Structures are given as C-alpha cells and as structure tokens.
C-alpha positions in Angstrom: 28.1 -69.3 4.2 27.2 -71.2 7.3 24.1 -69.2 7.9 23.0 -69.7 4.3 23.5 -73.5 4.6 21.6 -73.5 7.9 18.8 -71.6 6.3 18.7 -74.1 3.5 18.4 -77.0 5.9 15.7 -75.2 7.9 13.7 -74.7 4.7 13.9 -78.4 3.9 12.9 -79.5 7.4 10.1 -77.0 7.7 7.0 -78.9 9.1 4.5 -78.7 6.3 1.1 -80.5 6.1 2.7 -83.7 4.8 4.2 -84.3 8.2 0.8 -84.9 9.7 1.0 -88.3 8.1 4.2 -89.2 9.9 2.5 -91.0 12.9 0.4 -93.2 10.7 3.3 -94.0 8.4 5.5 -94.8 11.4 2.8 -97.1 12.8 2.4 -98.9 9.4 6.2 -99.2 9.0 6.6 -100.8 12.4 3.6 -103.1 12.4 3.2 -103.9 8.7 6.3 -103.2 6.7 8.8 -104.5 9.3 6.9 -107.8 9.9 6.6 -108.3 6.1 10.3 -107.9 5.7 11.0 -110.2 8.6 8.7 -112.9 7.0 10.6 -112.5 3.7 13.9 -113.0 5.5 12.5 -115.9 7.4 11.4 -117.6 4.2 15.0 -117.6 3.0 16.6 -118.7 6.2 17.7 -122.1 7.4 15.9 -123.0 10.6 19.0 -124.6 12.2 21.9 -122.5 11.0 20.1 -119.2 10.1 22.1 -119.3 6.8 20.6 -118.1 3.5 18.7 -120.9 1.6 16.0 -121.3 -1.0 15.2 -124.8 0.2 11.8 -123.7 1.5 10.8 -122.4 -1.9 12.1 -125.6 -3.4 9.9 -127.6 -1.1 6.9 -125.6 -2.2 7.8 -126.3 -5.9 8.5 -130.0 -5.4 5.5 -130.8 -3.3 2.4 -131.4 -5.5 -0.1 -130.9 -2.7 1.0 -127.4 -1.9 1.0 -126.4 -5.6 -2.4 -127.9 -5.9 -3.6 -125.9 -2.9 -2.0 -122.8 -4.4 -4.0 -123.4 -7.6 -7.2 -124.0 -5.6 -6.7 -120.7 -3.8 -6.3 -118.8 -7.1 -9.2 -120.5 -8.7 -11.6 -119.9 -5.9 -10.5 -116.3 -5.5 -10.8 -115.6 -9.2 -14.3 -117.2 -9.3 -15.3 -115.2 -6.3 -14.2 -112.0 -7.8 -15.8 -112.8 -11.1 -19.3 -113.7 -9.7 -19.2 -110.9 -7.1 -18.7 -108.3 -9.9 -20.9 -110.0 -12.4 -23.9 -110.5 -10.0 -23.3 -107.2 -8.2 -23.0 -105.0 -11.3 -26.8 -104.6 -12.0 -27.5 -103.7 -8.4 -24.6 -101.2 -8.4 -26.0 -99.7 -11.6 -29.5 -99.5 -10.1 -28.1 -97.7 -7.0 -26.0 -95.3 -9.0 -29.0 -94.1 -11.0 -30.7 -92.9 -7.8 -30.6 -89.5 -6.2 -28.0 -89.3 -3.4 -30.5 -89.3 -0.5 -32.5 -92.3 -1.8 -29.3 -94.1 -2.7 -27.9 -93.8 0.8 -31.0 -95.5 2.3 -30.7 -98.5 0.0 -26.9 -98.7 0.5 -27.6 -99.4 4.1 -28.9 -102.8 3.0 -25.5 -103.4 1.3 -23.5 -102.1 4.2 -25.2 -104.3 6.8 -24.1 -107.6 5.2 -20.7 -106.0 4.4 -20.0 -105.2 8.0 -21.7 -108.3 9.5 -19.2 -110.8 10.9 -18.0 -113.4 8.5 -18.5 -115.9 11.2 -22.2 -115.0 11.5 -22.7 -115.2 7.8 -20.9 -118.5 7.5 -22.9 -119.9 10.5 -26.1 -119.0 8.7 -25.0 -120.6 5.4 -24.2 -123.8 7.3 -27.8 -123.9 8.5 -29.2 -123.2 5.1 -26.9 -125.4 3.0 -26.7 -128.5 5.2 -28.1 -131.9 4.3 -31.1 -131.2 6.6 -30.8 -127.4 6.1 -33.4 -125.0 5.0 -32.8 -125.2 1.2 -32.8 -129.0 1.2 -35.9 -129.1 3.4 -37.7 -126.9 0.8 -36.4 -129.0 -2.1 -37.4 -132.4 -0.6 -40.7 -131.0 0.9 -41.9 -129.6 -2.4 -40.9 -132.7 -4.3 -38.3 -130.9 -6.4 -35.7 -133.4 -5.2 -36.1 -136.9 -3.9 -33.1 -136.8 -1.7 -30.9 -134.1 -0.2 -28.7 -132.2 -2.6 -25.0 -131.8 -1.7 -24.7 -128.0 -1.2 -22.0 -127.9 1.4 -18.5 -129.4 1.9 -17.8 -128.8 -1.7 -16.7 -126.0 -4.1 -20.3 -124.9 -4.6 -20.8 -124.2 -0.9 -17.5 -122.3 -0.8 -18.4 -120.2 -3.8 -21.8 -119.3 -2.4 -20.4 -118.3 0.9 -17.4 -116.4 -0.6 -19.6 -114.5 -3.1 -22.0 -113.6 -0.4 -19.2 -112.2 1.7 -17.4 -110.4 -1.1 -20.3 -109.0 -3.2 -21.0 -106.0 -0.9 -17.4 -105.0 -1.3 -17.6 -105.1 -5.1 -20.9 -103.2 -5.1 -19.6 -100.5 -2.7 -16.5 -100.1 -5.0 -18.5 -99.8 -8.2 -21.3 -97.5 -7.1 -19.2 -94.3 -6.8 -17.6 -94.7 -10.2 -21.0 -95.4 -11.8 -22.7 -92.5 -10.1 -20.2 -90.1 -11.8 -20.7 -91.4 -15.3 -22.3 -88.6 -17.4 -25.8 -90.0 -18.3 -26.1 -87.5 -21.1 -23.7 -89.4 -23.3 -26.0 -92.5 -23.4 -29.0 -90.3 -24.0 -27.2 -88.5 -26.9 -26.3 -91.9 -28.4 -29.9 -93.0 -28.1 -31.2 -89.9 -29.9 -28.9 -90.7 -32.7 -30.4 -94.2 -33.1 -28.1 -96.4 -31.0 -29.8 -99.5 -29.6 -29.9 -100.2 -25.8 -27.3 -102.9 -26.1 -25.0 -100.6 -28.1 -25.4 -97.7 -25.5 -24.5 -100.0 -22.7 -21.5 -101.9 -24.1 -20.0 -99.1 -26.1 -20.6 -96.2 -23.8 -21.8 -97.0 -20.3 -19.7 -100.1 -19.6 -16.3 -98.7 -20.7 -16.9 -95.6 -18.4 -17.6 -97.9 -15.4 -14.7 -100.2 -16.2 -12.4 -98.6 -13.6 -15.0 -99.4 -10.9 -15.5 -102.9 -12.2 -11.8 -103.6 -12.2 -11.4 -102.1 -8.7 -14.2 -104.2 -7.4 -12.7 -107.3 -8.9 -9.2 -106.4 -7.6 -10.3 -105.9 -4.0 -12.5 -109.0 -3.9 -9.7 -111.1 -5.4 -7.1 -109.9 -3.0 -9.4 -110.3 0.0 -10.4 -113.8 -1.1 -6.7 -114.9 -1.4 -6.4 -114.7 2.4 -9.8 -116.1 3.3 -10.1 -119.1 5.5 -13.4 -118.9 7.4 -15.8 -119.9 4.6 -13.7 -122.7 3.2 -13.0 -124.0 6.7 -16.7 -124.5 7.4 -18.4 -124.8 4.0 -15.7 -126.6 2.0 -14.1 -130.0 2.1 -10.5 -131.2 1.7 -10.7 -130.4 -2.0 -11.4 -126.7 -1.2 -8.6 -126.2 1.2 -7.1 -122.7 0.7 -3.6 -121.4 1.4 -4.7 -119.4 4.4 -5.8 -122.6 6.1 -2.4 -124.2 5.5 -0.6 -121.1 6.9 -2.7 -121.4 10.1 -1.7 -125.1 10.4 1.9 -124.4 9.8 2.0 -121.7 12.5 -0.3 -123.1 15.2 0.1 -126.8 14.9 3.4 -127.5 13.2 5.2 -124.3 14.3 7.0 -124.3 11.0 7.5 -120.5 10.7 9.8 -120.7 7.7 7.3 -122.5 5.5 4.5 -120.4 6.7 6.6 -117.4 5.7 7.0 -118.9 2.2 3.3 -119.3 1.8 2.7 -115.8 3.1 5.2 -114.4 0.6 3.4 -116.2 -2.2 0.1 -114.5 -1.2 1.7 -111.1 -1.1 3.4 -111.6 -4.5 0.0 -112.5 -6.0 -1.6 -109.4 -4.4 1.1 -107.1 -5.6 1.1 -108.5 -9.1 -2.7 -107.9 -9.2 -2.2 -104.3 -8.0 0.5 -103.7 -10.5 -1.7 -104.9 -13.4 -4.5 -102.7 -12.2 -2.3 -99.7 -11.8 -0.9 -100.1 -15.3 -4.4 -99.9 -16.8 -6.4 -97.7 -14.5 -4.2 -96.1 -11.8 -4.5 -96.7 -8.1 -6.3 -93.5 -7.4 -9.6 -95.0 -8.8 -9.7 -97.3 -5.8 -10.9 -94.4 -3.7 -11.8 -91.7 -6.3 -15.3 -91.3 -7.6 -14.0 -90.4 -11.0 -13.9 -92.9 -13.7 -11.3 -90.9 -15.5 -7.6 -91.0 -15.0 -6.9 -94.4 -16.3 -3.6 -95.0 -17.9 -3.1 -95.0 -21.7 -3.5 -98.4 -23.3 -1.7 -99.6 -26.4 -3.5 -99.0 -29.7 -3.8 -102.7 -30.4 -5.4 -103.4 -26.9 -7.8 -100.5 -27.3 -8.8 -101.8 -30.8 -9.3 -105.4 -29.4 -11.4 -104.1 -26.6 -13.6 -102.1 -28.9 -14.2 -105.1 -31.2 -15.0 -107.3 -28.2 -17.6 -104.8 -26.8 -19.1 -104.4 -30.3 -19.4 -108.2 -30.5 -21.1 -108.3 -27.1 -23.5 -105.5 -28.2 -24.5 -107.5 -31.2 -24.9 -110.7 -29.2 -27.2 -109.1 -26.6 -29.2 -107.0 -29.1 -32.1 -109.5 -29.2 -32.7 -108.8 -25.5 -33.0 -105.1 -25.9 -36.8 -105.2 -25.2 -36.2 -106.9 -21.9 -34.2 -104.0 -20.6 -37.2 -101.8 -19.7 -40.2 -100.0 -20.9 -40.4 -96.7 -22.8 -41.5 -94.9 -19.6 -38.1 -95.7 -18.0 -39.3 -98.5 -15.7 -37.3 -101.7 -15.6 -39.4 -104.4 -14.0 -36.9 -107.2 -14.8 -34.0 -105.3 -13.4 -35.9 -104.4 -10.3 -36.9 -108.0 -9.7 -33.3 -109.0 -10.1 -32.3 -106.3 -7.6 -34.8 -107.7 -5.0 -33.4 -111.2 -5.5 -29.8 -110.0 -4.8 -31.0 -108.1 -1.8 -32.7 -111.2 -0.5 -29.5 -113.2 -1.1 -27.4 -110.6 0.8 -29.8 -110.4 3.8 -30.7 -114.1 3.9 -28.2 -115.0 6.7 -29.7 -112.3 9.0 -33.2 -113.4 8.2 -32.3 -117.0 9.1 -30.2 -116.4 12.2 -32.6 -114.1 14.1 -35.5 -116.6 14.4 -33.1 -119.4 15.3 -31.8 -117.4 18.3 -35.3 -117.6 19.8 -36.0 -121.3 19.2 -37.2 -123.5 22.0 -35.5 -126.6 20.6 -31.9 -127.7 21.2 -31.5 -128.4 17.6 -31.1 -125.8 14.9 -34.3 -126.5 12.9 -36.1 -124.0 10.7 -38.7 -122.8 11.2 -38.3 -123.0 15.0 -40.9 -125.2 16.8 -41.5 -122.6 19.5 -40.3 -119.3 21.1 -37.8 -119.1 23.9 -35.3 -116.7 25.4 -33.3 -119.5 27.0 -30.3 -119.2 24.6 -29.9 -115.5 25.3 -30.0 -116.3 29.0 -27.3 -118.9 28.4 -25.2 -116.3 26.8 -25.6 -113.7 29.5 -25.0 -116.2 32.3 -21.8 -117.4 30.7 -18.7 -115.8 32.2 -16.7 -116.8 29.2 -19.0 -115.2 26.7 -19.5 -112.0 28.7 -15.7 -111.7 29.2 -15.2 -112.0 25.5 -17.9 -109.4 24.8 -16.4 -106.9 27.2 -13.0 -107.4 25.8 -14.3 -106.9 22.2 -16.0 -103.6 23.3 -12.8 -102.3 25.0 -10.5 -103.2 22.1 -13.0 -101.8 19.6 -13.3 -98.4 21.4 -9.5 -98.1 21.6 -9.1 -99.1 18.0 -11.7 -96.5 16.9 -9.8 -93.7 18.7 -6.3 -94.7 17.5 -7.3 -95.5 13.9 -9.4 -92.3 13.5 -6.5 -90.1 14.8 -3.9 -91.8 12.6 -6.0 -92.1 9.5 -7.5 -88.7 9.9 -4.3 -86.8 10.2 -2.9 -88.7 7.2 -6.0 -87.8 5.1 -5.6 -84.2 6.2 -1.9 -84.3 5.2 -2.6 -85.5 1.7 -5.6 -83.1 1.3 -3.4 -80.0 2.2 -0.1 -81.1 0.5 1.0 -81.3 -3.1 4.2 -83.1 -2.1 5.8 -85.5 -4.7 5.6 -88.2 -2.0 1.8 -88.1 -1.8 1.4 -91.1 -4.2 3.8 -93.2 -2.0 2.0 -92.1 1.2 -1.4 -92.9 -0.4 -0.2 -96.4 -1.3 1.2 -97.1 2.2 -2.1 -95.9 3.8 -4.0 -98.5 1.7 -1.4 -101.2 2.3 -3.2 -102.9 5.3 -6.3 -103.2 3.1 -4.4 -104.6 0.2 -2.1 -107.1 1.9 -4.0 -110.4 2.6 -5.2 -110.2 6.3 -3.9 -113.7 7.1 -0.4 -112.5 6.1 -0.7 -109.4 8.4 -1.8 -111.7 11.2 1.2 -114.1 10.8 3.7 -111.2 10.6 2.3 -109.5 13.7 2.2 -112.7 15.6 5.9 -113.3 14.8 6.8 -109.8 15.9 4.6 -109.7 19.0 5.8 -113.1 20.2 9.3 -111.5 20.4 8.2 -108.3 22.2 5.8 -110.0 24.6 2.5 -108.7 23.3 0.8 -112.0 22.4 -2.2 -112.7 24.6 -2.5 -109.0 25.5 -5.2 -106.4 24.8 -2.5 -104.0 23.6 -1.5 -106.5 20.9 -5.1 -106.8 19.8 -5.6 -103.0 19.6 -2.4 -102.6 17.5 -3.5 -105.3 15.1 -7.1 -104.0 14.8 -5.9 -100.4 14.4 -3.6 -101.5 11.6 -6.6 -103.0 9.7 -8.9 -100.1 10.5 -6.6 -97.3 9.4 -7.4 -97.5 5.6 -11.1 -97.2 6.3 -10.7 -94.1 8.5 -8.3 -92.7 5.9 -10.7 -93.2 3.1 -13.8 -92.0 5.0 -12.2 -88.8 6.3 -10.4 -88.2 2.9 -13.8 -88.3 1.2 -15.2 -85.6 3.5 -12.1 -83.5 3.0 -12.7 -83.4 -0.8 -15.6 -81.1 -0.3 -14.0 -79.0 2.5 -13.7 -75.2 2.0 -10.0 -74.5 2.8 -10.6 -70.8 2.5 -12.1 -70.9 6.0 -8.7 -72.1 7.4 -6.8 -69.6 5.3 -9.0 -66.7 6.5 -8.4 -67.7 10.2 -4.7 -67.9 9.6 -4.6 -64.4 8.1 -6.3 -63.2 11.3 -3.5 -64.5 13.4 -4.7 -68.0 14.4 -2.0 -70.6 14.7 -2.2 -74.0 13.0 -3.3 -75.8 16.2 -6.0 -73.2 16.8 -7.3 -73.5 13.3 -7.4 -77.3 13.5 -9.1 -77.3 16.9 -11.7 -74.5 16.3 -12.4 -74.7 12.6 -11.2 -77.8 10.8 -12.2 -80.5 13.3 -15.7 -79.0 14.2 -16.6 -78.8 10.5 -15.4 -82.4 9.8 -17.0 -83.7 13.0 -19.6 -85.8 11.1 -17.1 -87.5 8.9 -14.7 -88.1 11.8 -17.4 -89.7 13.9 -18.6 -91.9 11.0 -15.0 -93.0 10.4 -14.6 -93.9 14.1 -17.8 -96.0 14.0 -16.6 -97.9 11.0 -13.3 -98.5 12.7 -15.2 -99.8 15.8 -17.2 -102.2 13.6 -14.0 -103.3 11.9 -12.4 -104.2 15.2 -15.6 -105.7 16.8 -16.1 -108.5 14.3 -12.4 -109.1 13.4 -11.2 -112.7 13.8 -8.0 -113.2 11.9 -5.8 -111.1 14.1 -7.6 -112.3 17.3 -7.0 -115.9 16.2 -3.2 -115.4 16.5 -2.7 -112.5 18.9 -5.2 -113.6 21.6 -3.1 -116.6 22.4 -6.2 -118.4 23.6 -6.2 -116.3 26.8 -7.7 -113.0 25.6 -10.6 -114.2 23.4 -12.7 -111.7 21.7 -16.4 -112.4 20.8 -15.6 -113.6 17.2 -12.7 -115.7 18.5 -14.9 -117.4 21.1 -17.6 -117.9 18.5 -14.9 -119.5 16.2 -13.9 -121.9 19.0 -17.5 -122.9 19.7 -18.4 -123.5 16.1 -15.7 -126.1 15.9 -17.3 -128.1 18.7 -21.0 -127.9 17.9 -23.6 -125.8 16.1 -26.1 -124.8 18.8 -28.7 -122.1 19.4 -26.4 -120.2 21.7 -24.3 -119.4 18.7 -27.4 -118.0 17.0 -28.0 -115.8 20.0 -24.5 -114.5 19.9 -24.9 -113.9 16.2 -28.0 -111.8 16.9 -26.0 -109.8 19.5 -23.3 -109.0 16.9 -25.9 -108.2 14.3 -27.7 -105.7 16.6 -24.4 -104.0 17.6 -23.3 -103.7 14.0 -26.7 -102.4 12.8 -26.8 -99.8 15.6 -23.3 -98.6 14.6 -24.2 -98.4 10.9 -27.4 -96.4 11.7 -25.4 -94.1 13.9 -22.8 -93.6 11.2 -25.4 -92.8 8.6 -27.2 -90.3 10.8 -23.9 -88.6 11.7 -22.9 -88.3 8.1 -26.2 -86.6 7.3 -25.9 -84.1 10.1 
C-alpha cells in the first residue's frame, strides 16, 4: 500500500514540460502579483492604526477633482484607442495583403516608431505643435492662419501625441489576424454580385474583428497608465490618473491613496480584458487566427449583422473610390503614405535639429554643427546614464529571454489544464498598466533595499520584457518540428542534451530576435526608472525626462538621435536574425 501511494505521488510530481515555466511564474508572482496584492491591502489600511478601512475609497468618491480626473483618463484612453484603430486599420489591411517578405520590409517602418522612446516622440511633437513650432510656422507663413493656432497644452495635443504613440501597437496587433483571413471568401461574394462595400462590411470586417478588438484593448489599457504625453503636451484639463499617482508617491508620500488610484486602473484594465475574453477569447491576443471567438447571443449577433448591413448601405456610394478594376488602389495608397509620414514625422524632425548651429530649437536649422553631440559626449552625467542603460538592457535581455523562452517552450510542449492560467500570467506584465507595476515595485523594493540600484532596474525591466520574449519565441515554436526532438530522444539523448544540441540551435534566430526586443524594451523604458532609480541611478530616458522639465535644448535632440540610432540598429539586427 505504501509503495503504491508513493508511486502515485511520484507520478503526480513528475517533471513534465510545464515545469519549465516555473522560474518565470515565480518571478512574476514575486515581483508583480505580490506587489499588486500589497497595494490592494494598502488601499484598505488606515495609515496610523493599520486597521481595515474604506475611507480612502470614500475620499476618492467624495472628491470631485479625482472623479473628474478619472473621467478624463477614461475619455482620453478611449479616444486614443478609437482613433488608433480607426486610422491604423487601412494601413494594417494594406500590409496584410502583401506577401510575407514584402510585408516585413514595410513593417519595419511601423516597428521603428513603436520601439522609439516615448520621450523622443513627445519631444518631437513639442517642437512641431508649439506656438512657434513647425506646424504653426507653416500655417502663418503660408497665410492659412493669421495667428498661431493652439495645438499644444490642450486635449488636441494630447490626442495627437497619444495616437501617434499607440497606433503602431494597434497596427501590429491587427496585421496577423488580417493576414490569415481567407481572401477567397470576398472574391466568391464578388463573383455573385456583392458590391465592394458589402464584401468589406459583411465578410472582411467581421473576420478581422478579433484583431480590431485586440488592438483597441491593448491601446486602451496602455493609455490608462500613460503620463509622458499628457505631462508635456496637455494642460491642467488633461491631467491623467498616472500623473496623480506620481504626485501622491513622490511629492505627498501618500501611499494609501496612490494604492487606491492604482487599484482603480487595474480594475478598469481587468474589466476590459474580461469583456474581450467574453466575446473573442484571450488567445487571439497572440494568435494569428481570427477564429476561436466565443459564441454570442442570437440577439447580439442579429444586431451586429443589421448594423454592418446599414454601414454597407451608407458607404455604397463610395464603392468607386475603393480602387480600379486592375486591383490598384491609389486613394488607399495615398492614405497609407500619409499615415507613414505621420508615424515617422518625429524622427524626421529630431534628426536635423540635433545638428543645428543655433541654441534655439528652430526648424529648419539655420546652420550645421556637431557641438550638441560634443556636449553630450563631454557630459559625465549623460555618459554615465548611457552606460547604465546599456548594462541594464543587456542584463534584462538575457534574463527576460531565458524566463520567457522556457515558459514559451513549456506551453508549446504541454497540454496541461493549467496552460490557460500560465498563458494569462505570462501576459500580465503587458496588461497591467505600467505605472501600477512601477508603484508596486517601488513599494516592495523600498522595503528590501533595492531602490536606487541596478539590480532593482534589471528586475523591473525584466518584468516588462518577459511578455515580449514569451510571444516572440512562442511564435517561432508554432512552426517547430517536434519530431526532431522525439527522434533524438528515441536514440538515447536526454532532455538537456536535446535542448542544448537540437532545440536551441534551431530556435536561435527567434531567441536572438526576442533578446533584441527585450533590450530595446529596457533601453527606452522610463516608468520603472522614474521610481526605482531613486535619482541616483539615472538611465538615459530618466536623465532625458529630468532635462526636459528644465528646458528644451538641442542637446536633447542629440540624445534623441543617439536613442533612435541604437533602436534602429537593434530592429535591423532583429529582422536579419529572424530571416536567417
């Protein structure tokens, strides 16, 4: 009896593939789940007596200014998600229709602004949208406006900056789903007399809806915790919740109320995810398939069909504008070029300004000079921040690739009933608003002595990078031939030997690409650095953030160019590695 029971326990504890995810899950549990639970507990704890209380939530409900800021945050986030998907949909559709090789070349122009530092992009928009900025100079110089138009320090400026920052994420989310839509369905409908508007609204659009919803979900959640763009492009009327959280922690040291605001952001994010999962299923966030959505109620399906039929009728007069009979779509192509120009505009503006001979940021520059790069390289503060960013990014790339890679391998090789839970936990750092992660980590690391340390920065950046490495390596594993591993095992090779000599070499391209993406994620990250650096261990984005508060100057443009060059080189390397 004893031996039988022992054999049963041995069978249950047998180390299967799913255990490869244990290190990543432990890391996420300690540095994400635990801090979130502590924040929830802190939000319901009296600051003096440590007793249970809901007074902090009562304060939130009773204070009109906080409720107004909460409404502003939701409104700006919703508008950002709406315009990011709406404006990015035609470009995503255009990219999805291309052959894979050609599509990857054009996707580079989407990846570049996606991975470019938010600070660099915001800095560029400040130059373009200011009262004496590029756009106003063009408007007044051409006589289109008698006086400067207010484009900044208002909601318009915030929406422009936010949509520019979020649109690449929406496009990159929609393209895989659109690329897997069966084009023969639309062609068959056309052969049976369906108009262009009917084919789009009744066939193509419903099949791409999971990608559209996923793009909207991710942009909305990311926007909830955004603070860089509203801090520089918005006014008091555009203050978002993340900015208030920073004030509560860094200036007022009111941890309890900061925890309440953080919980509100997390609840909003979780509610959005729950709604998405109810209709489409979370797997479509990373799957290229547009199928797999959950069953809708009959009344909702009927309502959706009637709405789409109405849209098809309303847009039918514009069918002739969609393209010519030979398949060319000049209007769509012109629109695509405009969107690409919008996405690349910050880089096109920042680079010339870095070489200006003037002390003021005027466009076009009056002359050429390398003085601002010399100022950067001669500054001990800037060089120290740069070296620290490189060191932290390399360590982050290694740690995130190992943790995310083994977790992806675990799910690819396992059919465990816990796979869905593990999948959700691996994506959690990407889903929870980044400002909430930063506050939770800061509270934890302040107690264990890791604030103002490189280790603290590496831990925080690794946490943010794990979902990207998990998704990147998981995508490569979908096309992996596991029969090679099985054949090696039947010849007597152990699991470690198979992993070292067969699996890892064949996945080398995807692993290196994932590491490069993790490097970029760390190198231009600000939110974690803003809290964990403690003002003593500044990274390049943190130093740039501090200088932007003091004065906009050409040195910042030179630093922006340095960041752009590094990000571009990493993306080019990642693309070449993936092709090899």
